[in-house]
C-alpha positions in Angstrom: 0.1 0.0 0.2 1.1 3.5 -0.6 3.0 4.6 2.4 2.1 8.0 2.5 -1.8 7.2 2.2 -1.1 4.4 5.3 0.9 7.2 7.3 -2.7 9.4 7.0 -5.2 6.7 7.8 -3.6 6.1 11.3 -2.9 9.8 12.1 -6.5 10.7 11.6 -7.6 7.6 13.6 -5.1 8.5 16.2 -6.9 12.3 16.1 -9.4 12.2 17.8 -13.4 13.8 16.6 -15.9 12.4 19.0 -18.9 14.1 18.2 -19.5 15.9 21.5 -15.5 16.5 21.9 -15.7 18.6 18.2 -14.0 18.3 14.9 -11.3 21.1 15.4 -8.3 19.3 16.2 -8.7 17.3 13.8 -9.3 19.6 11.0 -6.6 21.6 11.8 -4.5 18.9 10.7 -5.4 18.4 7.9 -5.8 21.5 6.6 -1.9 22.6 7.6 -0.4 19.2 7.4 -2.1 17.3 4.7 -3.7 20.2 2.6 -1.9 23.3 2.9 1.4 21.1 2.5 0.6 20.4 -0.7 -0.4 23.7 -2.0 -4.7 23.4 -1.1 -6.0 25.9 0.7 -8.7 25.5 3.0 -11.3 27.1 5.0 -12.3 26.4 8.6 -15.5 27.9 9.5 -17.1 27.4 13.2 -20.1 26.4 13.9 -22.5 28.3 14.9 -24.9 26.0 16.8 -22.4 24.0 19.2 -19.2 26.6 19.6 -15.7 26.9 18.6 -14.8 22.9 19.0 -16.7 22.1 16.1 -15.6 23.5 12.7 -16.0 22.7 8.8 -13.2 22.5 6.5 -14.0 23.3 3.4 -11.0 24.2 0.3 -11.9 25.1 -3.5 -9.7 24.4 -6.1 -10.9 25.7 -10.0 -11.0 23.5 -12.6 -9.3 23.8 -16.4 -12.9 24.0 -17.3 -15.5 25.9 -15.2 -18.6 25.8 -17.3 -18.8 22.3 -16.4 -20.4 20.9 -13.4 -18.8 21.1 -10.3 -17.7 18.4 -8.2 -18.4 18.4 -4.1 -16.1 15.9 -2.3 -17.4 16.1 1.3 -16.8 13.5 4.5 -17.9 13.7 7.6 -14.9 13.3 10.6 -16.8 13.3 13.7 -17.5 9.9 14.9 -19.4 8.1 17.6 -18.2 7.7 21.1 -16.2 4.5 21.8 -18.3 3.0 24.5 -16.5 0.6 26.2 -12.9 0.9 26.0 -12.0 -2.9 26.8 -13.8 -4.4 23.8 -11.4 -2.8 21.7 -9.2 -5.9 22.0 -7.6 -5.1 18.3 -6.5 -2.1 19.4 -5.1 -2.8 22.5 -7.7 -1.5 24.4 -7.1 1.8 23.0 -9.7 2.9 20.2 -7.6 6.0 18.4 -4.2 3.0 18.4 -4.9 2.2 14.8 -3.7 -0.8 14.4 -2.9 -3.1 11.1 -3.3 -6.8 10.7 -3.0 -7.9 7.0 -5.1 -6.3 4.7 -7.5 -4.5 7.8 -6.8 -1.2 9.9 -8.4 -1.5 12.9 -9.8 1.6 14.5 -12.4 4.7 15.9 -13.8 6.5 12.8 -11.3 3.5 10.4 -14.7 3.0 8.1 -17.5 5.4 9.4 -15.8 7.9 8.0 -12.3 9.4 8.4 -9.7 7.2 5.9 -12.8 8.6 3.1 -11.6 11.8 2.9 -7.8 10.8 3.3 -8.3 9.4 0.3 -10.4 12.7 -1.3 -7.9 14.7 -0.1 -4.3 12.7 -1.2 -6.8 12.4 -5.0 -6.8 16.0 -5.5 -3.7 16.7 -4.8 -2.4 13.9 -6.8 -4.2 15.2 -9.6 -2.7 18.7 -9.2 -5.8 21.3 -11.2 -9.1 18.8 -12.1 -11.0 19.3 -15.1 -14.1 20.7 -13.0 -14.0 22.6 -10.0 -14.3 20.8 -7.0 -15.3 21.6 -3.6 -13.7 19.3 -1.1 -15.5 20.0 2.3 -15.3 18.1 5.9 -18.4 18.4 8.3 -18.4 18.1 11.8 -21.8 16.4 13.8 -23.1 13.9 11.1 -23.5 11.9 13.6 -25.5 14.3 15.7 -28.1 14.7 13.5 -26.5 16.1 9.7 -25.3 19.6 11.8 -22.5 20.3 10.4 -23.8 19.7 6.6 -27.0 21.5 7.5 -25.0 24.7 8.3 -22.1 24.1 5.4 -25.5 24.2 3.1 -26.4 27.6 5.3 -23.1 29.3 4.5 -23.5 29.4 1.0 -19.8 28.5 0.0 -21.4 25.2 -1.8 -22.0 25.6 -5.3 -26.4 25.9 -6.5 -25.9 22.9 -8.9 -22.9 20.1 -8.9 -22.6 16.1 -8.4 -21.7 15.3 -4.8 -19.8 12.4 -3.6 -20.9 11.4 0.0 -18.6 9.7 1.8 -19.6 6.6 3.7 -18.4 3.3 3.7 -20.0 1.4 1.0 -17.8 -1.2 0.0 -16.9 0.7 -3.1 -21.0 0.2 -4.1 -22.6 3.8 -5.4 -25.7 4.3 -2.8 -28.4 6.0 -4.8 -31.0 6.1 -1.9 -31.1 5.5 2.0 -33.2 5.9 4.8 -34.2 9.2 6.7 -34.0 9.5 10.6 -36.6 10.9 13.2 -35.0 11.2 16.8 -37.4 12.0 19.4 -37.1 12.2 24.1 -39.4 10.9 25.7 -39.0 12.5 29.5 -41.0 10.9 32.4 -41.3 13.1 35.3 -42.3 11.0 38.7 -42.3 13.4 41.1 -41.0 12.6 43.6 -39.4 9.9 45.2 -40.0 7.5 48.4 -38.8 8.7 51.7 -34.5 8.6 51.4 -33.5 5.3 53.7 -30.7 3.5 54.3 -30.3 0.9 51.9 -28.6 -2.3 50.9 -28.3 -1.3 46.8 -27.4 -3.7 43.5 -26.2 -2.8 40.3 -27.8 -4.8 38.6 -26.4 -4.9 34.3 -28.1 -6.3 31.2 -25.8 -6.9 28.5 -26.4 -6.6 25.3 -24.5 -6.3 21.7 -23.9 -2.6 19.9 -24.9 -1.8 16.3 -25.1 1.1 14.0 -29.1 1.4 14.6 -30.1 1.4 11.3 -29.5 -2.4 11.4 -31.0 -2.8 15.0 -31.4 -7.0 14.3 -27.2 -7.2 14.2 -27.7 -5.9 17.8 -28.8 -7.2 21.1 -31.0 -4.2 22.7 -29.7 -3.9 26.6 -32.1 -1.0 27.3 -35.1 -3.0 26.5 -33.6 -6.2 27.7 -33.8 -4.3 31.3 -36.9 -3.0 31.1 -38.9 -6.1 29.5 -37.2 -7.7 32.4 -37.6 -5.3 34.8 -41.3 -4.3 34.2 -42.3 -8.2 35.3 -39.6 -8.2 38.3 -41.8 -5.8 41.2 -39.1 -7.8 44.0 -36.4 -5.4 42.7 -36.9 -1.2 44.0 -35.6 0.5 41.3 -33.2 3.9 42.1 -31.8 4.4 38.9 -31.8 3.0 35.1 -29.0 4.0 32.8 -27.7 2.5 29.2 -26.4 3.5 25.8 -23.4 6.3 24.7 -25.3 7.4 21.7 -29.1 7.4 19.9 -27.8 6.0 17.0 -25.9 2.9 18.7 -28.1 -0.3 20.0 -26.8 -0.1 23.5 -24.4 -2.6 24.7 -25.1 -1.8 28.7 -27.7 -0.5 30.9 -27.5 -0.7 34.5 -29.4 -0.6 37.0 -29.6 0.4 40.7 -32.0 -0.8 43.3 -32.7 -1.8 46.6 -32.0 -5.5 47.8 -35.0 -7.7 46.4 -36.9 -9.9 48.7 -37.1 -12.5 46.7 -36.2 -13.4 43.1 -33.7 -11.8 40.7 -33.6 -10.3 37.0 -32.8 -12.6 34.8 -30.3 -12.7 32.4 -28.4 -9.9 33.6 -24.9 -10.0 36.1 -25.9 -8.4 39.6 -22.9 -6.4 41.9 -23.8 -5.2 45.8 -22.8 -1.8 45.9 -23.4 -1.7 49.9 -25.6 0.9 51.9 -26.4 3.3 50.6 -28.9 6.7 51.5 -31.1 6.6 48.3 -34.9 6.9 47.6 -36.8 4.8 45.2 -38.7 5.4 42.1 -42.3 5.0 41.9 -43.2 1.5 40.9 -45.2 3.0 38.2 -42.2 3.9 36.2 -41.0 1.2 34.5 -44.4 -0.4 34.0 -44.5 3.0 31.6 -41.5 3.4 30.3 -41.7 -0.7 29.1 -45.5 0.1 27.9 -43.7 3.0 26.0 -41.5 0.6 24.0 -43.8 -2.2 23.6 -46.0 0.3 21.7 -43.5 2.0 19.7 -42.2 -1.3 18.3 -46.2 -2.2 17.6 -46.6 1.2 15.6 -43.3 0.5 13.6 -45.1 -2.7 12.3 -48.3 -1.1 11.4 -47.0 1.7 9.6 -43.7 0.6 8.0 -43.8 1.4 4.5 -42.1 -1.8 2.7 -38.9 -1.3 0.3 -37.9 -4.1 -1.1 -34.8 -1.9 -2.2 -33.3 -2.1 1.2 -31.4 -5.0 3.4 -34.5 -4.0 6.1 -37.3 -3.4 3.7 -39.3 -1.7 6.2 -39.7 1.3 9.0 -36.7 0.4 11.9 -36.4 1.6 15.4 -33.8 1.6 18.2 -34.0 3.0 21.9 -30.8 4.7 21.9 -30.1 6.3 25.9 -32.1 6.1 28.6 -30.9 7.9 32.0 -32.6 8.4 35.9 -32.2 12.2 37.6 -33.5 12.8 40.4 -37.3 13.5 39.6 -37.4 12.2 35.7 -35.9 9.4 33.0 -35.3 10.4 29.8 -35.3 8.0 26.7 -34.1 8.8 23.4 -34.7 6.3 20.5 -34.9 6.9 16.6 -36.6 5.8 13.9 -35.7 4.7 10.2 -38.3 5.2 7.9 -37.6 4.4 4.2 -38.2 7.0 1.4 -42.3 7.5 1.5 -42.7 6.2 4.6 -45.8 8.0 6.6 -44.6 10.2 8.6 -47.5 12.3 9.7 -49.4 8.8 10.4 -45.9 8.2 12.7 -45.7 11.1 14.6 -49.4 11.3 15.5 -49.0 7.2 16.4 -46.4 7.9 19.0 -48.0 10.5 20.2 -51.6 9.0 20.4 -49.4 6.4 22.6 -48.5 8.8 24.7 -51.3 10.2 25.6 -53.4 6.4 26.0 -50.5 5.7 28.6 -50.5 8.9 30.5 -54.4 8.1 31.2 -53.8 5.0 33.3 -51.1 6.8 35.2 -52.0 10.1 35.9 -49.4 10.8 38.8 -46.8 10.7 35.9 -46.7 13.1 33.8 -45.1 12.3 29.8 -43.7 14.7 27.6 -42.2 13.6 24.0 -40.5 15.9 21.5 -39.4 15.2 18.2 -35.2 16.6 17.9 -35.0 15.8 14.5 -35.6 14.7 11.2 -33.0 13.9 8.7 -34.8 13.4 5.2 -34.1 10.0 2.9 -33.1 10.4 -0.5 -33.0 8.6 -3.5 -30.6 9.6 -6.5 -32.3 9.1 -10.3 -30.4 6.3 -11.9 -30.4 8.8 -14.8 -28.8 12.1 -13.0 -24.7 12.5 -14.4 -23.4 12.2 -11.0 -24.5 8.4 -11.7 -23.1 8.6 -14.9 -20.2 10.6 -13.9 -19.4 8.2 -10.9 -19.7 4.9 -13.5 -17.6 6.0 -15.8 -15.0 6.6 -13.1 -15.5 3.1 -11.2 -14.7 2.0 -15.0 -11.0 3.9 -15.2 -10.3 2.7 -12.1 -10.9 -0.4 -13.1 -13.8 -1.5 -10.5 -17.1 -2.6 -10.9 -20.5 -1.0 -10.9 -22.2 -2.2 -7.9 -25.2 0.0 -6.9 -27.4 -0.2 -3.8 -29.3 1.3 -1.1 -28.0 2.3 2.8 -30.0 1.4 6.1 -28.7 4.7 7.6 -29.0 7.9 7.1 -26.6 10.0 5.8 -25.4 14.0 4.3 -26.9 12.8 0.7 -30.3 14.1 2.0 -29.5 17.6 2.9 -27.2 17.8 0.2 -30.4 16.7 -2.5 -32.9 19.6 -0.6 -30.5 22.0 -1.6 -30.3 21.0 -5.0 -27.4 19.5 -5.7 -27.0 15.6 -6.8 -25.2 13.4 -4.2 -24.5 9.6 -4.7 -22.9 8.1 -1.4 -19.8 6.1 -1.9 -16.6 4.6 0.0 -14.1 2.1 1.4 -15.2 -0.1 4.0 -17.9 -1.9 5.3 -20.9 -0.7 7.2 -23.1 -3.5 8.8 -22.5 -5.0 11.9 -18.7 -2.9 11.9 -19.4 0.7 12.9 -20.6 2.1 15.8 -19.0 -1.0 17.4 -15.8 -2.2 18.7 -13.0 -3.4 16.8 -14.5 -1.2 14.0 -12.4 -1.6 10.8 -11.7 -0.6 7.1 -10.0 -3.0 4.5 -6.4 -1.2 3.2 -6.5 -2.2 -0.5 -10.4 -0.7 -0.5 -9.4 2.4 0.8 -6.2 3.0 -1.9 -9.4 1.6 -5.0 -11.3 4.6 -3.3 -8.2 7.1 -4.1 -7.9 6.1 -7.4 -11.5 6.2 -7.6 -11.2 9.4 -6.8 -7.9 10.8 -9.2 -10.2 9.1 -11.7 -13.6 11.1 -11.3 -11.4 14.4 -11.0 -10.1 13.8 -14.1 -13.6 13.5 -16.5 
């Protein structure tokens, strides 16, 4: 493999850009050492929403024939949190320590999706002056509602028309459609706990299996395990329930703290005594309400599913990703992944009706459902100029032209709404790999992606 490409793959994995912590440090590294060192000047655009740690990067290179439709090459730099570090066995327990084994490179962001930007940037540097004008962009906040792409579109720096190549792991296939995303937050206010008392407490941990939330069937949801188990375990008197670290990951862990039960323990969980503490307990109806909401949401998914056989998960899917307990509140974050054409107004109304129905049985509790964000689905026209360019570039790079759709949500929907013409493309596997420990990319695919971008820049 090209040593320069491999070296930069290791560098970007080693520079943390977890969504909540920001992309500035990585963007500055790329702007100064990768781009400027090769004669490409980039702007860093601080976020108007999330503050200085978050920036978009954009560089513009004028083409030899500016009358042609321009190219936008864009990749998001942020990653989900790594989760439990000990599970990153391929990296020696450090998700930011890139590890190469055979033709794989392991590390957080290896597939999703830092290495795609390296391939694009080095391809642009190798070509020099491309035939078409090129906008090279790296965004923040893709994992938190496509925030960077939305700000980049609003900045006015992108062309009004153009072919957009959105970087996501696709195994070098052209993704011409993907699902959307609806993110909801349910707040359960229970008013008051029982009187604090000195109690012998247990920590009950439900273990699941992490996966990307667009493919929930590949994971095991620990929050769902906990709520289904505990709603039928009245002997365990609960003080708190906390699980998950990102709404777009299937949670691998959910921990419940409660008073020692008089008889029996939840099944399928590990139990650890944590001593006697002064603590108040949750009202007994809280876990029942949450379990009813999960059961009802799952039922609504089946009832409102828009079947689209193009997708590997052909229907609407959902994922309860995060649950947190505060003094008088439990917050549950969940998302839905609708295929293009799903009846979203009906889904929204049905969810609100579900909350009203549950609330009618528990007047002592207060339930509030809010829609935090909605990311658009997207479908490209097979006859678009972007698809034509992509197919020709694949042929020139001696790669097979395979077209598919993606269960996950990407920035492509944002650019399509802006009037641009996107497709999604990138090296590496997605299903079962991203948003999970030991994420990896395939080095020959990273090198092939760089060859594809070089071919594209000459068209």
